[in-house]
C-alpha positions, 0 to 999 in steps of 0.5 A, a space after each residue: 608284848 608287841 603293842 604295834 603291828 608292822 603297819 603302825 596299827 594296834 595289835 589286838 592281842 596286846 590291848 588291855 582288858 578295859 579296851 575290850 570292855 569299852 568296845 563291848 559296851 559301845 559297839 553296834 549289836 548288829 555290826 562288829 563296828 562302832 558308829 561314828 555318832 557313838 564315838 563322838 559321844 564317847 569323846 565328849 565324856 573325856 573333858 578334853 578341849 575341842 581342838 584336842 578332840 579334833 586331833 584325835 578324830 583326825 588320826 582315827 579312820 572311819 569308813 561309811 560312818 563306822 569305826 573298826 574295833 582296832 580304830 576304836 582301840 587306837 582312839 582310846 590310846 590317843 585319848 589316854 595320852 591326851 588326858 596325860 597332857 601329851 599331844 595325841 599322835 600315832 608316833 607316841 604309841 610307838 613308845 608304848 612298849 609294855 602296855 597301852 595307857 588306860 583312858 579315864 572314861 568311867 565304868 564300861 557298863 555306864 558307856 552302854 547308854 551312849 549307843 542308846 541315845 538318839 542321834 543329836 538333832 541339828 536344829 540350826 542347819 536348814 536341810 533344804 534345797 531350792 527345788 524343795 522350796 519351790 515345790 512347796 507351793 505356787 500361788 497365782 494372784 490374778 486381778 478381778 476388776 469390777 464392772 467399772 474397769 481398772 479405775 476404781 476405788 477397790 481392786 480384788 484379787 483371786 489368790 489360787 494355791 496349788 498346794 491347797 487346790 483352792 481359790 480365795 478372793 482378797 483385797 489389798 487390805 487383807 494382804 496388809 493385815 496378813 503382813 502385819 500379823 505375820 511380822 508380829 508372829 515371825 519378827 525374827 524371820 525374813 518377812 517380805 515387804 508389801 508393795 505400796 497401797 497407793 501411788 506415790 506423789 509424782 508417780 502418775 507423771 511416769 506410770 499410768 494407774 493401769 500400770 501401777 495396779 499391774 505392778 502391784 499385782 505382780 509384787 503381791 504375787 512375789 510376796 505370797 509365793 516367798 511366804 508360802 515357800 518359806 520352811 517355817 511360814 508354810 506350815 503355820 496356821 496364819 498362812 493356811 488361813 490366808 490361802 484357804 479361808 473363804 469366810 466374810 472376814 479373813 482379817 478378824 480370822 487372821 488376828 484371832 489365829 495370832 492371838 491364840 499362838 503368840 510370836 515364834 519365841 513363845 511356841 518354838 520348842 528350842 527358843 529358850 535354849 537357842 544359845 546352846 546351838 549357836 556357834 562360838 563365832 556367830 557374830 563373825 559369821 553374821 558380819 561376813 555373811 551380811 557383807 556378802 549378801 549386801 554385795 549380792 543384792 547390789 549386783 542383782 539390783 543392777 542385773 534387774 535394771 538391765 533386764 528391765 531396759 532390755 524388755 522395754 527395748 523389745 516393747 519399743 521395737 514392737 511399736 517401731 516395727 508396727 509404725 514402720 509397716 504402717 508408713 510403708 502401707 500409707 505410701 502404697 495407699 497414696 492415690 495421687 497421680 504420678 506427674 508427667 515429669 516422672 520418667 516413663 521408665 518409673 516403676 513407682 506406680 507398681 511399687 506403690 501397689 505392692 507396699 500396701 500389704 507390707 503393713 501386715 508383715 510388719 504387724 507380725 514382726 511387731 507382735 513377735 517383738 512384743 511377745 519377746 518383751 513379755 517373755 523377758 518381763 515375765 520370765 527374767 525380770 520377775 525372777 530377778 524381782 522375786 530374789 531381790 524382794 527376798 534379799 531386801 527382806 533379809 536386810 530389813 531383818 538385820 536392821 530389826 535385829 540391831 535396832 530392835 532386840 539389841 537396842 531394847 536389851 541395851 536400854 533395859 540394861 541401862 535402866 537396870 544400872 540406874 535402879 541399882 544406883 538408886 538402891 545403893 543410894 537408898 541404903 546410904 541415906 535412910 528412906 521409907 521402908 515402903 519405897 525401898 521395898 518398891 524399888 527392890 520389887 522393880 529391880 527383880 522385875 527388871 532382872 526378869 525382863 533382862 533375862 527374857 530379852 537375853 533369851 530373845 536376843 539369842 533366839 533372834 541370832 539363831 533365826 538370823 543364822 537360819 535365814 542367812 542359810 535360806 538366802 544361800 539356798 535361794 542363790 541357785 535361782 541365778 541359773 534359773 534366771 540365766 536359763 530363762 534369759 537365754 531361752 527367751 532370746 533364742 526363742 525370740 530371735 528364732 521367731 523373728 528370723 522366721 518372719 524375716 525369712 518369709 518377708 525376704 522373697 517378697 521384697 525380692 519381687 518388689 525390687 528387681 535386680 536385688 536392689 536393696 537386698 543381698 543375694 542369699 548365701 
């Protein structure tokens, strides 16, 4: 009996009956092949190590998510060899002259259930793209000043959600309560921080109240957009309530919504099984990702600072151009008579008349430079700040995990060990029965608390793993930022160039013989 073909593949006519029975049990009913997902389930029934299963999978060909009949037979032979303690390798099959070994997989009829099982849900991986996140919602936050102007005690904002097609009115205190309950509900997720309510001491010396209020409006806009686009927040009742509730007391409504649901650990269907979904090297992955994201955060911080300086320079350029034009105009408006000592050939009088109108041209240049500054601020600096807000909230989450869940767990374990020592002491030295029973009850309560904390700790790690993915999903925003930067520069230089080109021939009329001007190339 020939087991292998000339190409080193298994000869179908030489396989044992058991192989054919397994194939009949697991093959697809609409196709003569075996789904890779079904094959993976079959592998997990072997009790072989992950490393060995990986080696077997490497030696088996799968096309378009399927195994052929002969590929399955080859896999079954490799499984049998591995179960005998041998290294699974196609070369070993060459020694099987008489008959292929039989794998230990149980009764073939029991294997039919493998193709009935639904595909394994990958709850840990976030199947998102940046475009999908950005398309979830866009929320506008506009200032609604009272009649007194911007210098007032309370500032109101009009919050308009593109998703819900509705505008609501919110004060900073509403944002504050929303942030508070959101953090309680999603303690293990990236919840962006709010901007400060009031000016910090010393800020007034460098920033006006008007600028502070505008900066806070922008920051609130970034906050609510990051929240409205988050894969989990965006579908939560809290977010919908904040973006759509038009009643008189949104704060009470938000608190009531949280009381009804509780935190995410209480409502997430896999919270108590989070440990099962975590990779074995989760801590190493977390440390590596955290260091990388810290470096990214530092780089983006420097990019934002430079972009802010460029936007500021464009605004300063606008002011300088305007003042330059005004000074030229002031020269032209000077009605002082020209003294007799001036040469009779002096053209100053004529030139002075022509300078009067130049302030208009330079005002146009100033306006273009100011527009350039606003574009750089709105399109570049704001996008950088949005990503920086997300990166900072990730760093805050890492600290919450380490100083919150982990710390509480360790403290509970310490308290438990103290109780156990007290119990041991009580058994050695006779004490009242009531006090011993009370101590036993406290120990049981502490054991339950520790068990809950352990589950919360694993769920916190689970969420942290997903939120790390979220940061990497957002990373392509770098191309959006760079594109906005390049476009703003191209548009700004083109518009400024057009005005300068219009101004050049006018200056040619002012200065005879091309004085001060290079001839056009």
